[in-house]
Each structure stands twice: as structure tokens, then as C-alpha cells.
N, C-alpha and C positions, 0 to 999 in steps of 0.2 A: 647588498653582499649577499651571495650563496655559500653556505657551508658546503665541503666535500661531501658531507653525509646526505645533503638535500639533493645535490647533483646526482647521487648515485641512485637516490629514489626517483628521480625523475626519467633516468635512463632506463631503470628495471621496471618502472609502474608498478612500483611497491604499493599494495592496498594498505590504506590507513584507516584505523576504526576511529571515528569521531565520538567521544563519550557522550556528550550532549544529546547528539542525534540519535544514537543506538536507544539510549535511554527513552527517548520520544517516541519510538516505533515498537519496542520488543520490551518484554516483560525483564525486569532486573536480571533475573538467572541468566536468561536468554542474551541479554546484552552484555551481562560480564563473560560469558562464554565466547562470543565473538569477539570481545577485546583481548582476553586472555589468550587467543590463538591468533592475534594480530600482529606481525613483525612491529608494527608501528602504531602507536595510539596517541591520540591527539586531544588537546583539552582546552576548550576556551575558558580564558580568566574569568569573565564574567557574560551574562546574557547577551549583552552589546557589544561583545568584543569583535574587531576587526581581525584580518587574516594576522597582522602583526601581533596581534595580542593572544595568540594561540601557542600553546606550549606542544612539542611534538618529543616524544619518546622512544626509542627503540627499545625493544623488548627481546629477550633471550630466552625462550622457554627450556631450551637443552641446558642451561648452566650446571656445570657439575657441583656436586658438594652444597647447593645450594637453593632454597626456594625463592630467591629475590629477584629473578630475571623478569617478573612480570609485575604489573601494577596491579597490586590487591585492592580490593573492595574498601578495605580501612582507610587507605591513602586517599580517595577519593572522598570519603566519607569525612576526614578531617579537614581536608582543604575546604569543604562546604560549610562546617562549623566555625572555622577560623574567619571566612570570608564573612559569615552573617552575624558573627556572636563576637569575636575579639577584634576585629578589624571596626566594625561598627562602633564598640566601645571604646576604641581608641580613638577615634575621629573626635567623640564628644569629650574625652578627656585629654586634652593635649601634653599634659603633664607626664602622661603614659609614654615612656620611650623603647621601644625595642632596636637595641643596636645591633646585635648578633644572634643567630640561630644555629643549632646544631641538628641535622635530622639522623637519628640513629637506626641503624638498621634501613638504610634509605633503597637498597635494591637496586630500582633502576635510577635511583635520584630525582624522581617525580616531585615528591612533596616538597624537597629543599628547594628544587628549581623553583615551583610555584610560590613559595614562600619569599625568594628573593626578587621575584618578579611583582610580587602583589604588595609587600607591605613596605610603605614609604620610607625611606632615610635608612635602610637597612644598610648596614657599613659592612658585614661579614657573614655568609651563611657558608658552613660546612656540612658536605653530605658525606656519610660514612657508612661502610657495611666491610664485612670480610674481603679477604683479597678476591676471590671469586668474583664479585662484583665490581670490583675497580676499574678495570676498563670499560665497562657498560655505563658505569656512573659518570667515567670522563668523557665517553663519546657523547652521552646527553646534554651534558653541561656546555660541550663543546657546540652542541648542535643548536641549544638553544640560547646562546651570547657568542655567536659568531658575529652577528651586525654590528658594524662599528656605529650605526645609528641609533643602536638600543643604548639608551642612558644607565639602564642598569649593568651594562658590560663597565662600565667605569669603577663600580663597585666589587669587593672582592668574593668571589665564591670559590671554594677549595674543595676538592674531593681528597679524603684520607682513609687508608684503611683502619679498621677498628674490628678487632676481635675483643668480647667485653672481658674475656677471661684473661687478656694479655697485658701484664702491667706495662709493658714497654709501649704498646700502641695508647694506653690511657695517660700515660705519662708524657707522651709526646704531644697529645692534645691538650693535656693541661697545663703546659709549659710553654704554647705558642700564644702569640697574642696577649689577651687579657687572660686566656686560660678558663675563664668562666663565660656562661651563656645566659642571655636575658630569655630567649624561648628554646625550649626542648622539645621536639617532637619524634614520636615512635609508633610506628604502625604494623602491627601484626608481628611483634616480638614476644609474644608470650605461648610458646609453644613446647616449652620443655623444662620439668621441675628443675634440673641439674643448672639451668642457665637463669633462674629467676633471681637469685643473690647475686650474681656477677652484674645484671643488667641494672639491677638497683644500686649497686655500688657504683657503677659507672653513670648513672644519673645524678647520684650524689656528689660525686666528684665535679661533674661539669656544668650543674646549675648555679648560678648567681644566688648565693645565700640571701642578698638583700631584697631582691626584686625579681629573682628567676622564677618562669612558671614551666610546667613541663605536662604536656598532655601525651597521653598513651593509648592509641584505640587499637583495639584488636577483635578478633572473632574469638569465642570460648573454645579453642582446637583441643584444649587440654584440660580437662577440668581440675583436676589436682595442681596444675601449675597456676592456673588462673586464680586458685584460693588462695596459695601461696602467695603470689603476686600481691594481692590485695591484702591479706595479713602481714606481710613484712612490710609493706608502702606504708600502711598505717601507724607502724612502728618508728619508721626510719624518717618519715615526712611529718613536720608538724601540720600541715594540710594536705589533707588526702580524702578525694572525694569521688565517688562513682558519679559522673553527671547523670540527674535524673532525665529520663526519657521526653518530658515535655519540653526540656531544652534544645533536644536534637532533632535534626531534620532527615534522618536515615531513612526515611520511606522506602527508599530503595535497596535498603539493604539493614532491616531491623536486628538481624544478629550483632552487628557492630557494637563493642562496648567503648564507652570513653571514660578515661580517668584523668583528673586534675589535681597535681602535686606542687606543693612550695615547701622550701623548708624553714 
């Protein structure tokens, strides 16, 4: 079954930037430049993936009042970390169950889509961002879950608007389903001091207090915001750590920093 967006690509011969292939032949900076300027980005779930195991997301560089129209380096970096560290650990410890996930500041929806396709037995994933990104996230979810033969399509993946400063948006998420999430992910969300407190409030509201874990991956684009985020997170979460570099495989982007938090 072919989605309408895929038919459009075939008819218009849209150029697709393939993440792993570009990294294999270009420097990290050159590869990201190519990807950022491509209308479609594809990502193989693992090195042995077949065509059906490829995620394809539309980008919209001209998205108004938002920088969420492209897949940023931190989203690729966190996907790699989760694959190599968290999923491997989960397979060894069968008692660890991740039932639901929320992607905060999802932009194109790439990371949430990757998680929903990759983590076994995922019951629900919610991708969220401001209303400016909503249509783009929705199209990308439909693009990747339109195949009736895709087992993951029988599980739930939702697209929801979330302005961190909006009590209405936060209450709507907190009162839907369990209202709490086992896994929270957020990438490139630390960019303004005024939004640090609302972001942390959002994470605390949505994380499962007993077994939830949150990963925030970002480049230090705003030094003061970055420092404030670490200071407040250390106070608000019982477990907060900056993941040491030796645990990361961010060789293609050493500027990305990763934080892990638990209540």
C-alpha cells in the first residue's frame, strides 16, 4: 500500500537525503547541510534494514515561527544512543517495560516515529510540538504508518499540540489515557531562558513518577539557558545526570549533550 505522500514523491521525483549514506561519504557538517536542505530525509532503523524498515520524514524549512521544520542533529544522536544503550539494556532485562512514550518538541516527528517503530511492545507514542508543527507531524506519522502490513500501525501513535506555557495543552495530555509516560524524549529544546521553567514543569507533569525516565539531548545554543536547565533539573528531579562522553557515540556531532532524569 502506497501513501498519498509517497505517490507525490514518485510523481515529482523528490530528492530524498539518506542519513547513513550521507554520513558515509561526507563530513558531519556537510552531511547535515545536505539533510537540512532536503525536502525528505530517510533513516534506516539499523544497518541491516530493508526498504520497509526505513523512516521517511518530510521537512519544511520555511515553517513560520518555529525551528522545528527540519530534523536536527540531536534527534539522530538520541536515536543512536537509545538503540545502542537503552534497547540493548532492555533486551537483557525483560522486567524493564516501556509501554508509552512522549516526544516533546518533536518538530517533524522523526524521533517519536523512530521510537514507535523500534521499541518492542510499545503501546502508545505521542509526538508533540506547537501548533505550527502540527500538520507536518501529522503528515509524517501518516507517511510512516499507512501500510496495513506494518504491525506497528495496530498500536497507537498520536499527534498532539503542546505549548509548554499552556496549562490547557498540558492538562489535555495529563488527563488522556494514563496521563503519565514511561519514556520522555526531547531534542534541541534548550534555547531560551524564559522557556526553561515551563519545559521542566512539562517534563515533571508527564513523567511516570515510579519508573519514568526522560532524555533531553541538545546543543548548547544558549549558554545561560543551558546552565539554568541543569541547575533547575538537579533540584526538581531526584536523579539528574549529564551522560558522560564515554557513554555517547556522538562522533558525528560532538556538540550534542545528553541529560537523563528521573523523579
